[in-house]
VEXDREN-2710 file (C-alpha; in Angstrom, 1 decimal):
% VEXDREN-2710
k/r/px/py/pz
1/UNK/0.0/-0.1/-0.3
2/UNK/1.5/3.6/-1.1
3/UNK/0.4/7.0/-1.1
4/UNK/0.3/10.3/-3.6
5/UNK/0.0/12.7/-0.4
6/UNK/-1.2/16.3/-0.9
7/UNK/1.6/17.8/-3.4
8/UNK/2.0/21.6/-4.7
9/UNK/0.9/24.0/-2.1
10/UNK/-1.7/22.1/-0.6
11/UNK/-0.2/22.0/3.1
12/UNK/0.9/24.3/5.3
13/UNK/4.4/25.2/5.8
14/UNK/4.8/23.0/9.4
15/UNK/2.8/20.0/8.1
16/UNK/4.9/20.0/5.2
17/UNK/8.1/20.1/7.2
18/UNK/6.8/17.0/9.4
19/UNK/5.8/15.1/6.8
20/UNK/8.8/15.5/5.3
21/UNK/10.5/14.5/8.4
22/UNK/8.5/11.6/9.2
23/UNK/9.5/10.2/5.5
24/UNK/13.2/11.3/5.7
25/UNK/13.2/9.2/9.1
26/UNK/11.4/6.0/7.8
27/UNK/13.6/5.9/4.7
28/UNK/17.0/6.3/6.4
29/UNK/15.8/3.3/8.8
30/UNK/15.0/1.2/6.2
31/UNK/18.3/1.7/4.0
32/UNK/20.5/1.4/6.7
33/UNK/18.8/-2.0/8.1
34/UNK/19.2/-3.5/4.8
35/UNK/22.8/-2.2/4.1
36/UNK/24.3/-3.3/7.6
37/UNK/22.0/-6.5/6.9
38/UNK/23.9/-6.7/3.6
39/UNK/27.0/-6.4/4.2
40/UNK/26.9/-8.8/7.4
41/UNK/25.7/-11.9/5.0
42/UNK/26.7/-10.8/1.2
43/UNK/26.2/-14.0/0.7
44/UNK/22.3/-13.8/0.8
45/UNK/22.3/-11.4/-2.6
46/UNK/21.2/-14.7/-4.6
47/UNK/21.4/-14.5/-8.5
48/UNK/17.3/-14.9/-9.0
49/UNK/17.3/-11.4/-6.9
50/UNK/16.6/-9.6/-10.1
51/UNK/13.8/-12.2/-11.6
52/UNK/12.0/-11.9/-8.0
53/UNK/12.4/-8.0/-8.6
54/UNK/10.9/-8.0/-12.6
55/UNK/7.9/-10.1/-11.2
56/UNK/7.3/-7.5/-8.3
57/UNK/7.4/-4.6/-10.2
58/UNK/5.3/-5.8/-13.3
59/UNK/2.3/-6.7/-10.5
60/UNK/3.1/-3.2/-8.6
61/UNK/2.7/-0.7/-11.8
62/UNK/-1.4/-2.9/-12.0
63/UNK/-2.7/-0.6/-8.5
64/UNK/-5.9/-0.2/-7.4
65/UNK/-6.8/3.2/-6.9
66/UNK/-8.3/4.6/-3.5
67/UNK/-9.0/7.0/-1.2
68/UNK/-7.3/10.5/-1.1
69/UNK/-4.2/9.0/-3.7
70/UNK/-3.7/5.8/-1.6
71/UNK/-3.3/2.7/-3.8
72/UNK/-4.1/-0.9/-2.7
73/UNK/-1.4/-3.5/-4.5
74/UNK/-1.8/-7.1/-5.1
75/UNK/1.8/-7.6/-4.5
76/UNK/1.6/-8.7/-1.4
77/UNK/1.8/-12.4/-1.8
78/UNK/5.0/-12.0/-3.9
79/UNK/6.4/-9.7/-1.6
80/UNK/5.7/-12.1/1.2
81/UNK/6.6/-15.0/-0.4
82/UNK/10.0/-13.0/-1.2
83/UNK/10.5/-12.9/2.4
84/UNK/10.1/-16.2/3.0
85/UNK/12.2/-17.3/0.3
86/UNK/14.8/-15.6/0.6
87/UNK/16.8/-13.7/3.4
88/UNK/15.7/-10.3/5.2
89/UNK/17.8/-8.1/3.5
90/UNK/17.6/-9.6/-0.3
91/UNK/13.7/-10.0/0.4
92/UNK/13.5/-6.1/1.6
93/UNK/16.2/-4.9/-1.0
94/UNK/13.3/-7.2/-3.6
95/UNK/10.6/-4.5/-2.2
96/UNK/12.7/-2.0/-2.4
97/UNK/13.5/-2.0/-5.8
98/UNK/10.4/-3.7/-7.0
99/UNK/7.6/-1.6/-5.7
100/UNK/7.6/0.9/-8.3
101/UNK/4.6/3.0/-8.5
102/UNK/3.3/4.5/-12.2
103/UNK/3.3/7.7/-10.6
104/UNK/6.6/7.8/-10.3
105/UNK/6.9/7.8/-14.1
106/UNK/4.4/10.7/-14.5
107/UNK/6.3/13.2/-11.9
108/UNK/2.7/13.0/-9.9
109/UNK/5.1/12.0/-6.8
110/UNK/8.2/13.7/-5.5
111/UNK/11.5/12.2/-5.0
112/UNK/11.1/11.9/-1.0
113/UNK/7.8/10.4/-1.5
114/UNK/8.4/7.8/-4.0
115/UNK/11.4/6.4/-2.1
116/UNK/9.1/6.7/1.2
117/UNK/7.0/4.5/-0.5
118/UNK/9.2/2.0/-1.4
119/UNK/11.1/2.0/2.0
120/UNK/8.0/1.8/4.0
121/UNK/7.2/-1.6/1.9
122/UNK/11.1/-2.6/2.6
123/UNK/10.3/-2.6/5.9
124/UNK/7.0/-4.2/6.6
125/UNK/8.7/-7.1/4.2
126/UNK/11.7/-7.2/6.5
127/UNK/10.4/-7.4/9.8
128/UNK/8.4/-10.2/9.4
129/UNK/10.7/-12.1/6.8
130/UNK/13.6/-11.6/9.9
131/UNK/11.1/-13.1/12.4
132/UNK/10.1/-16.0/10.1
133/UNK/13.9/-16.6/9.3
134/UNK/14.5/-16.3/13.4
135/UNK/12.1/-19.1/13.7
136/UNK/12.2/-21.8/10.9
137/UNK/12.8/-22.4/7.1
138/UNK/9.9/-22.5/4.4
139/UNK/10.9/-26.1/3.3
140/UNK/9.9/-27.3/6.3
141/UNK/5.8/-29.1/6.6
142/UNK/2.7/-27.3/5.4
143/UNK/1.6/-27.5/9.4
144/UNK/4.8/-25.8/10.5
145/UNK/5.1/-23.0/7.6
146/UNK/1.3/-21.5/7.0
147/UNK/1.0/-20.6/10.9
148/UNK/4.0/-18.8/10.7
149/UNK/3.3/-17.3/7.5
150/UNK/-0.2/-16.4/8.0
151/UNK/1.4/-14.5/11.1
152/UNK/4.2/-13.2/9.1
153/UNK/1.3/-11.3/6.5
154/UNK/-0.1/-9.9/9.8
155/UNK/2.7/-8.4/10.8
156/UNK/3.3/-7.3/6.9
157/UNK/-0.1/-5.7/7.1
158/UNK/0.0/-3.9/10.3
159/UNK/3.4/-2.7/9.7
160/UNK/2.4/-1.0/5.8
161/UNK/-0.9/0.4/7.4
162/UNK/0.7/2.1/10.5
163/UNK/2.9/3.8/8.5
164/UNK/0.8/5.1/5.5
165/UNK/-1.8/5.6/8.6
166/UNK/0.9/8.2/9.7
167/UNK/1.2/9.8/7.0
168/UNK/-1.8/10.3/5.5
169/UNK/-2.6/11.9/9.3
170/UNK/0.4/14.5/9.0
171/UNK/-0.3/15.2/5.3
172/UNK/-4.4/15.9/5.1
173/UNK/-4.2/17.2/9.2
174/UNK/-7.3/14.1/9.5
175/UNK/-7.1/11.7/13.0
176/UNK/-5.1/8.6/12.5
177/UNK/-8.2/6.8/13.3
178/UNK/-9.8/8.4/10.5
179/UNK/-6.7/7.1/8.1
180/UNK/-7.1/3.3/9.7
181/UNK/-10.9/3.1/9.2
182/UNK/-10.4/4.7/5.7
183/UNK/-7.8/2.4/4.6
184/UNK/-10.1/-1.1/4.8
185/UNK/-11.8/-2.2/1.6
186/UNK/-15.3/-3.7/2.7
187/UNK/-16.5/-4.9/6.1
188/UNK/-14.0/-6.1/8.8
189/UNK/-14.6/-9.6/8.5
190/UNK/-14.6/-9.6/4.6
191/UNK/-10.9/-7.9/5.0
192/UNK/-9.3/-10.0/7.1
193/UNK/-10.8/-13.3/5.1
194/UNK/-9.2/-11.2/1.9
195/UNK/-6.0/-11.1/3.6
196/UNK/-5.6/-14.2/4.6
197/UNK/-6.5/-15.9/1.5
198/UNK/-3.6/-13.4/0.0
199/UNK/-1.2/-14.8/2.9
200/UNK/-2.6/-18.4/1.7
201/UNK/-1.6/-17.4/-1.9
202/UNK/2.0/-16.5/-1.1
203/UNK/2.8/-18.8/1.1
204/UNK/2.1/-21.3/-1.6
205/UNK/4.1/-19.7/-4.0
206/UNK/6.9/-19.9/-1.6
207/UNK/6.3/-23.7/-1.0
208/UNK/6.2/-24.6/-4.9
209/UNK/9.1/-21.9/-5.6
210/UNK/11.7/-24.2/-3.5
211/UNK/10.3/-27.2/-4.5
212/UNK/12.8/-28.8/-7.0
213/UNK/10.2/-30.1/-10.1
214/UNK/8.4/-26.6/-10.3
215/UNK/11.3/-23.3/-9.1
216/UNK/11.1/-20.1/-10.8
217/UNK/7.7/-21.8/-12.7
218/UNK/6.1/-21.2/-9.8
219/UNK/5.8/-17.6/-10.4
220/UNK/4.1/-17.3/-13.5
221/UNK/1.2/-19.4/-12.2
222/UNK/0.6/-17.3/-9.5
223/UNK/-0.2/-14.1/-11.6
224/UNK/-3.8/-15.4/-12.4
225/UNK/-4.5/-15.7/-9.0
226/UNK/-3.3/-12.6/-8.5
227/UNK/-5.1/-10.8/-11.9
228/UNK/-8.8/-12.5/-10.0
229/UNK/-7.4/-10.7/-6.2
230/UNK/-6.9/-7.5/-8.0
231/UNK/-10.8/-7.0/-10.1
232/UNK/-11.6/-8.4/-6.5
233/UNK/-10.6/-5.7/-5.1
234/UNK/-12.2/-3.3/-7.6
235/UNK/-15.3/-5.0/-7.3
236/UNK/-15.6/-4.7/-3.6
237/UNK/-14.4/-0.7/-4.1
238/UNK/-17.1/-0.4/-6.4
239/UNK/-19.7/-2.1/-4.8
240/UNK/-18.9/-0.2/-1.1
241/UNK/-19.1/3.3/-2.7
242/UNK/-21.9/2.3/-4.8
243/UNK/-23.4/1.5/-1.8
244/UNK/-22.5/4.5/0.3
245/UNK/-23.9/6.8/-3.1
246/UNK/-26.9/5.4/-3.2
247/UNK/-27.8/5.8/0.4
248/UNK/-26.6/9.5/0.0
249/UNK/-29.2/9.6/-2.9
250/UNK/-31.8/8.8/-0.5
251/UNK/-31.4/10.7/1.5
252/UNK/-30.9/13.7/-0.7
253/UNK/-34.1/12.5/-2.8
254/UNK/-35.8/13.0/0.5
255/UNK/-34.5/16.0/1.4
256/UNK/-35.5/17.5/-2.1
257/UNK/-38.5/16.7/-1.3
258/UNK/-39.2/18.4/1.5
259/UNK/-37.2/21.5/0.0
260/UNK/-39.9/20.7/-3.3
261/UNK/-43.0/21.0/-0.4
262/UNK/-41.6/24.2/1.4
263/UNK/-40.9/25.6/-2.4
264/UNK/-44.8/25.6/-3.4
265/UNK/-46.3/26.3/-0.4
266/UNK/-43.9/29.5/-0.7
267/UNK/-45.1/29.7/-4.7
268/UNK/-48.5/29.7/-3.1
269/UNK/-47.7/32.6/-0.8
270/UNK/-46.4/34.5/-3.5
271/UNK/-49.4/34.3/-5.9
272/UNK/-51.3/35.4/-3.1
273/UNK/-49.6/38.5/-2.2
274/UNK/-50.1/39.3/-6.2
275/UNK/-53.6/38.9/-6.5
276/UNK/-54.0/41.0/-3.3
277/UNK/-51.7/43.7/-4.0
278/UNK/-52.5/44.0/-7.4
279/UNK/-55.7/42.3/-8.6
280/UNK/-57.6/42.8/-5.9
281/UNK/-56.8/46.5/-5.7
282/UNK/-58.1/46.8/-9.5
283/UNK/-61.0/45.1/-8.4
284/UNK/-62.0/47.5/-5.7
285/UNK/-61.7/50.3/-7.6
286/UNK/-63.8/48.6/-10.5
287/UNK/-66.5/48.3/-7.6
288/UNK/-65.5/51.4/-7.0
289/UNK/-66.2/52.9/-10.4
290/UNK/-69.4/51.1/-11.1
291/UNK/-70.9/52.5/-7.8
292/UNK/-70.3/56.0/-9.0
293/UNK/-71.4/55.7/-12.3
294/UNK/-74.6/54.4/-10.8
295/UNK/-75.0/57.2/-8.8
296/UNK/-74.7/59.2/-11.8
297/UNK/-76.8/57.7/-14.0
298/UNK/-79.7/58.1/-11.3
299/UNK/-78.6/62.0/-10.9
300/UNK/-79.2/62.4/-14.6
301/UNK/-75.8/63.3/-15.2
302/UNK/-74.7/61.3/-18.7
303/UNK/-72.0/62.8/-19.5
304/UNK/-70.3/61.6/-16.1
305/UNK/-71.6/58.3/-16.2
306/UNK/-70.1/57.8/-19.8
307/UNK/-66.7/59.4/-18.4
308/UNK/-67.4/56.1/-15.6
309/UNK/-67.9/53.7/-17.9
310/UNK/-64.4/54.9/-19.8
311/UNK/-62.7/54.5/-16.6
312/UNK/-64.4/51.2/-15.6
313/UNK/-63.1/49.6/-19.3
314/UNK/-59.7/51.0/-18.7
315/UNK/-59.5/48.7/-15.3
316/UNK/-61.0/46.0/-16.8
317/UNK/-58.1/46.2/-19.1
318/UNK/-55.8/46.8/-16.7
319/UNK/-57.1/43.8/-14.6
320/UNK/-56.8/41.5/-17.7
321/UNK/-53.1/42.2/-18.2
322/UNK/-52.1/41.7/-14.8
323/UNK/-54.0/38.5/-15.1
324/UNK/-52.2/37.1/-18.1
325/UNK/-48.9/38.9/-16.8
326/UNK/-49.6/36.6/-14.2
327/UNK/-50.1/33.2/-16.3
328/UNK/-47.3/34.1/-18.2
329/UNK/-44.9/34.4/-15.2
330/UNK/-46.6/31.3/-14.3
331/UNK/-45.9/29.1/-17.1
332/UNK/-42.5/30.5/-18.1
333/UNK/-40.5/31.5/-14.6
334/UNK/-41.1/31.3/-11.1
335/UNK/-38.0/34.4/-11.1
336/UNK/-41.0/36.7/-12.2
337/UNK/-40.5/38.7/-14.9
338/UNK/-37.2/41.0/-13.6
339/UNK/-35.2/37.5/-14.3
340/UNK/-32.4/35.6/-12.8
341/UNK/-30.0/39.0/-12.1
342/UNK/-32.4/40.6/-10.4
343/UNK/-33.9/37.4/-8.0
344/UNK/-30.2/36.8/-7.1
345/UNK/-29.7/40.4/-6.2
346/UNK/-32.9/40.4/-4.3
347/UNK/-32.3/37.3/-2.6
348/UNK/-28.6/38.4/-1.5
349/UNK/-29.9/42.1/-0.6
350/UNK/-32.1/40.5/1.9
351/UNK/-29.4/37.4/3.8
352/UNK/-27.0/40.1/3.8
353/UNK/-28.9/42.2/6.1
354/UNK/-27.1/42.0/9.6
355/UNK/-25.0/39.2/8.6
356/UNK/-22.0/41.5/8.3
357/UNK/-21.1/39.6/4.9
358/UNK/-20.8/41.6/1.4
359/UNK/-22.1/39.8/-1.6
360/UNK/-20.9/40.4/-5.2
361/UNK/-23.7/39.7/-8.0
362/UNK/-22.5/39.9/-11.7
363/UNK/-25.2/37.7/-14.1
364/UNK/-24.7/38.4/-17.8
365/UNK/-27.1/39.0/-20.0
366/UNK/-27.4/35.4/-21.3
367/UNK/-30.1/33.4/-23.3
368/UNK/-31.1/30.4/-20.5
369/UNK/-34.9/28.7/-20.6
370/UNK/-36.6/29.2/-17.5
371/UNK/-36.0/25.9/-16.1
372/UNK/-32.2/26.4/-16.5
373/UNK/-32.3/29.6/-14.7
374/UNK/-34.0/28.1/-12.1
375/UNK/-32.1/25.5/-11.2
376/UNK/-29.1/28.1/-11.7
377/UNK/-31.2/30.2/-8.9
378/UNK/-31.3/27.2/-6.6
379/UNK/-27.6/26.0/-6.6
380/UNK/-26.7/29.7/-6.0
381/UNK/-29.1/30.1/-3.0
382/UNK/-27.9/27.0/-1.7
383/UNK/-24.2/28.0/-2.1
384/UNK/-25.1/31.5/-0.8
385/UNK/-26.7/30.3/2.5
386/UNK/-23.7/27.6/2.7
387/UNK/-21.7/30.4/2.5
388/UNK/-23.7/32.4/5.3
389/UNK/-23.3/29.5/8.0
390/UNK/-20.8/28.1/7.7
391/UNK/-18.0/29.4/6.1
392/UNK/-17.4/32.6/8.0
393/UNK/-16.6/34.5/5.3
394/UNK/-16.8/38.2/4.6
395/UNK/-17.3/38.3/1.1
396/UNK/-19.0/35.8/-1.9
397/UNK/-19.0/36.8/-5.4
398/UNK/-21.4/34.7/-7.8
399/UNK/-21.4/35.1/-11.2
400/UNK/-23.3/33.5/-14.4
401/UNK/-21.4/34.0/-18.4
402/UNK/-21.1/32.3/-21.2
403/UNK/-17.9/30.9/-22.3
404/UNK/-17.4/28.4/-25.3
405/UNK/-19.4/25.2/-23.8
406/UNK/-22.4/27.3/-22.8
407/UNK/-22.6/29.1/-19.5
408/UNK/-20.9/28.9/-16.4
409/UNK/-22.3/28.9/-13.2
410/UNK/-19.8/29.8/-10.5
411/UNK/-20.1/30.9/-6.5
412/UNK/-17.3/32.1/-4.5
413/UNK/-16.2/33.0/-0.9
414/UNK/-13.1/34.1/0.8
415/UNK/-14.1/32.0/3.8
416/UNK/-12.3/29.1/6.0
417/UNK/-13.1/26.3/3.6
418/UNK/-13.0/22.6/4.2
419/UNK/-12.0/18.7/3.2
420/UNK/-13.8/18.0/0.5
421/UNK/-12.6/14.5/1.0
422/UNK/-13.8/14.7/4.3
423/UNK/-17.4/14.8/3.3
424/UNK/-20.4/16.3/4.5
425/UNK/-21.3/16.7/8.6
426/UNK/-24.4/13.7/9.1
427/UNK/-28.1/15.0/8.0
428/UNK/-25.9/18.0/6.1
429/UNK/-26.9/17.6/1.7
430/UNK/-26.7/21.4/0.5
431/UNK/-23.8/20.0/-2.0
432/UNK/-25.4/16.8/-2.8
433/UNK/-28.3/18.7/-3.9
434/UNK/-26.3/20.9/-5.7
435/UNK/-24.7/18.4/-7.7
436/UNK/-28.2/16.4/-8.3
437/UNK/-29.6/19.8/-9.5
438/UNK/-27.0/20.8/-12.0
439/UNK/-27.4/16.8/-13.1
440/UNK/-30.9/17.9/-14.1
441/UNK/-30.1/19.2/-17.1
442/UNK/-26.2/17.4/-18.0
443/UNK/-24.5/20.1/-15.6
444/UNK/-21.1/19.5/-14.6
445/UNK/-21.0/20.1/-11.0
446/UNK/-17.3/21.1/-9.7
447/UNK/-16.0/21.7/-6.0
448/UNK/-13.2/23.0/-5.2
449/UNK/-11.9/24.5/-1.6
450/UNK/-9.2/24.2/1.2
451/UNK/-9.0/25.1/4.7
452/UNK/-8.8/28.4/4.9
453/UNK/-8.5/29.3/1.1
454/UNK/-12.4/29.6/1.0
455/UNK/-14.7/27.7/-1.4
456/UNK/-15.1/27.5/-5.0
457/UNK/-18.5/26.1/-6.6
458/UNK/-18.4/26.0/-10.5
459/UNK/-21.4/24.6/-12.7
460/UNK/-20.8/24.0/-15.9
461/UNK/-24.4/23.9/-18.1
462/UNK/-23.7/22.7/-22.3
463/UNK/-24.6/24.5/-24.8
464/UNK/-26.8/21.5/-26.7
465/UNK/-28.8/21.1/-23.2
466/UNK/-29.4/25.0/-23.4
467/UNK/-29.8/25.7/-27.1
468/UNK/-32.1/22.2/-26.8
469/UNK/-34.3/23.2/-24.1
470/UNK/-34.4/26.9/-25.8
471/UNK/-35.8/25.1/-28.4
472/UNK/-38.7/23.2/-27.3
473/UNK/-39.8/25.8/-25.1
474/UNK/-39.7/28.4/-27.8
475/UNK/-42.2/25.8/-29.8
476/UNK/-44.5/25.9/-27.0
477/UNK/-44.5/29.4/-26.4
478/UNK/-44.4/30.7/-30.3
479/UNK/-41.3/32.7/-29.9
480/UNK/-37.8/32.9/-28.7
481/UNK/-36.6/32.9/-24.9
482/UNK/-35.8/36.0/-24.0
483/UNK/-32.6/36.6/-21.9
484/UNK/-32.3/37.0/-18.6
485/UNK/-32.3/41.0/-16.8
486/UNK/-29.2/42.8/-16.9
487/UNK/-26.8/42.8/-14.1
488/UNK/-27.6/44.2/-10.8
489/UNK/-25.1/46.4/-9.0
490/UNK/-24.1/44.1/-6.2
491/UNK/-25.9/44.1/-3.3
492/UNK/-24.7/44.8/0.3
493/UNK/-26.5/44.9/3.7
494/UNK/-27.1/48.3/2.8
495/UNK/-29.4/47.0/-0.2
496/UNK/-33.6/47.8/-0.1
497/UNK/-35.3/44.7/0.9
498/UNK/-37.5/42.4/-1.1
499/UNK/-38.6/39.4/-1.0
500/UNK/-37.9/36.8/-4.1
501/UNK/-39.4/33.2/-3.4
502/UNK/-38.8/30.9/-6.5
503/UNK/-41.6/28.1/-6.9
END
């Protein structure tokens, strides 16, 4: 097992120093121990060492990607067999040279990190190999060798996991216990059985290799089971991820259902306010005008009555226009006639009051269908509320601009940031909900965050989806989609209060 760690300035300086010191110590211990043991027994360097190094290197080039740059190697049975067959120093040398990492050739790991990965594996081979050879030889009967080999495999695993977990804990600032838990694939029982099975394979390889009738032919014979073991790890990891994703999706769907019910209630409240503030006033005016016209008719003032009838007609026409406008708004976009830019500016202006945070909105006049406008509004609103509640940010920037791929929505804050790999707290589904909303219209959701560096969310709506939705909406309406409103000035805590509640 090896890891890449966090490169490229993602660690604060003190963590980098501590991690580099830890890696340097492990490398020094491994190289010194191997050198001293080889000097004390030069005869341990046998002629068949290059064959084993080549086999280990070939298997190590096919690792299983895992959590936070960790990679699970299926070369464990071969390394265990080398520890049983060869002198401890020679076995450690096989591990040191043969444990290559494809990321080394792509320069994704630093030289010190690569040496550390090789050295910790060499130590994990050296210690159990020395203990095994101090007690027995691999040529002894199966009943004696197998229990000792399984014990050696457990020691190998404990050392490997302990060293890698310590490095991961230092690099990412996660608790040591969490790093230990993340390294396990599947349930405890399943993981133990898998490793014991691989330990049995390693013991069989060692016994077959020392058999004079089989010898080196045992190496290619063992590669097929290792290929199956690699597929087993891949499938176990894929099933575990699928199960976790399914559980999250179920909770997200429930949260979305609750949110939709709340938004439906808000929509009813918005319609009621619209009817009360606009339509009801016009109807009341019409009632007064009718009473006035009746009074003029009774008094015999025909000219005044005619003027009242004209006023009633105008009020009726105005009422009809308001009803049509309401129907059009409900059909086209719950954001209202002002468009996405004004809705975002109004919403951020409302929540910024008294919160000590400044919102900066910059929404270009992009041609967007109403459905995507609504999705963009919901994502921006969710991200803004997350920044307000959890980030401790002073500023939040919300922008929507066209690009070569379509349109990109960006929400960025200068808050405390967080570790995206750690996952959200229990019961918090804001990020998952934003991702789900983006994927409804084929959007690409991207999250960038780092402790102390703020958070940036980008959602890319592809051109093909926008054009397709625009064409469909244009056909149903009989005219092209209108662009959203011009960008409104950035709202701060001093902005005027206006409630915008989308459906």
